[in-house]
N, C-alpha and C positions, 0 to 999 in steps of 0.2 A: 504494500500500500504506500503510495506517495505521501510525503510528509505533509503537504498542504491539502490532501484529499479529506473530505468530511468522513467522520466515523459513521457507519451505518448502524442505526438502532432500530430494533424490531420490538414493538410492544405487543405481546400476545395476550388476548383476553377471550373469555368464553363468549360473552355477549355484551353489547354496549347498552347500558341502562343509566338513568340518572344516578349520579354519585359513583360511577365506576372509576375506581382509583387509577388503574393504568391509563385510562383516557385522560384523566385530570393531570397526571404526571407527564404524559406525552405532549399535551398542549402547553405545559409550562416550560418544556425543554426548548432551547433556542434552535429554531430550524435554520438559522443562518450558519450555525456551527456544526449541526448534525443533519444527516440524511435520515429522516424519521419515517417509519412505516408503522401504522396501527392496523393490526390484523385481528379481526373477530372470527372465531372459529365457527360459531353457530349462526350468525347473522349473514344474510346475503350482502353483497356490496351496496345494493340499493337501500336496504334496511339500515346498515351501519352508517352510510353517508347521510341519510335523512335524519337519523337520531343525532349524529355528530353535529349537524348544522343547527339543531335545536339547542344543544348543550353549549355550543361555541360556534357562532356564525362564521368565523374566519379561522380555518385551521391552516392557513399559510401554505407552505410547501410540503406539508406532511401528506403522505399517501395513506388513503383509507381503503382497506381491502376487507371484504367479507367472503368467507369460504362457503357459508351456508351448508355445512356438513354436520350431520347428527351422529352418524355411525363412528365408533371409536377407531376401528381398523382403517377405514377410509380416511378419517381425519389424521391419524398418525402418519399414514403414507403421504398424504398431501402436505402436511407440515414438514416432514423430512425432505420431500422434494423441493419445497419452497426454500428451506434453509440451505440445502445443497446448492441450488441455483443462485440465490441472492447473497449468500455468504455474509450475514450480518456480523458486525464486530461485537455488538452487545445485544443480547436477547433478554428482555425484562419480562418475567412471567409472574402470574399471580395465582394460578389455579394448578392443582396437582397434576392432571393429565398432560396439559401442555408443558408443564415444567419437566416432567419425566421425558417427554418426546424431545424437548429442547436440550436437556442434559445428554441424552443418548446421541442426538445429532452432533452436538458439540464434541463429544469424545470420538465418535465415528469419523467425522470429517476433519477433526483437529483444527478448528478455527473458531474464533469468537469466544465470548464468555457468557455465562448464564447467571443473571442476578434474579433471585426470587424475592418476592414481596410478601411479608408476613403481617397480617392484620388481625389474625384470630389466635386466641390462646389455645394451645394444643391440649391444655388440661381439661378443656370442655369435651374432648373426644374420648372414646373408649380406649383403654390402654393399648390393646393390640393395634388398633387403627393409628393411634398416635405414634407407636414405635415404627411401624412400616412407613408412615408418612415422613417422619423425621429421617429415617434411613435413606429413603429416596431423595429427599431434599438436601441431605448432607453432601450430595455429589454436585450441587450447584457451586459456582465459583464465589458467589457472594449472596448476602441476604440483607434486605432493607426491612427494618422493623418500624412500626408506626409509633411505638412508645417504649420507654424503658421497661414497663411492666411486661410487654410482649417479648422484648429481647431477653429479659431475665427468666421468664417462665419457659420460653422455648429454647433456651440456650443449652439445655441438658444434652442435646445431641452433640454439641462440641466436645463434651467430656466423654460421651458414650461411644462415638464413632471415631475412627482414626483420622478421617478427612474432615476438617472443619472449615466451612466456608467463612469468608470474611463477613463479619456481622457489623452493621451500622444502624444507629437509630436516627431516623429522619422523621420528625413529628408529622403525623398524618401523611407519611410517604413523600 
């Protein structure tokens, strides 16, 4: 990648709805410095574009893409192909399935980093569900937590698993 070339950032979200954190973070990121793509797994491009315009009338140079896919296998394949073709430098994820696919693609294709967003306390989940989720998410390169409480409560995976993602608190993401 050339020194003056913009970093490619891919924001993966399940669906775009009012209050969707990844969309709010994508809109705040400087589109003069970054090549930003917002990709909704379950919305079609028409759906995600119309909702995005309601939430933020001007999304600048950001690309808005909707895959409109509901089946997990087809979605995984499509996301893997998209990541392989577009080679994002940073993939920001918020949901378990897309995070797993992004982490797998990152290790398979050996490019980019995956940053996961944590806004939920894992203590609210059943123990086995919490264990497997944190095991999977521990393979991300970094984690953004919405508060000190989320970071402290969810941090046990850093001590439990050998690979520990870089964890940062950015209030409200």
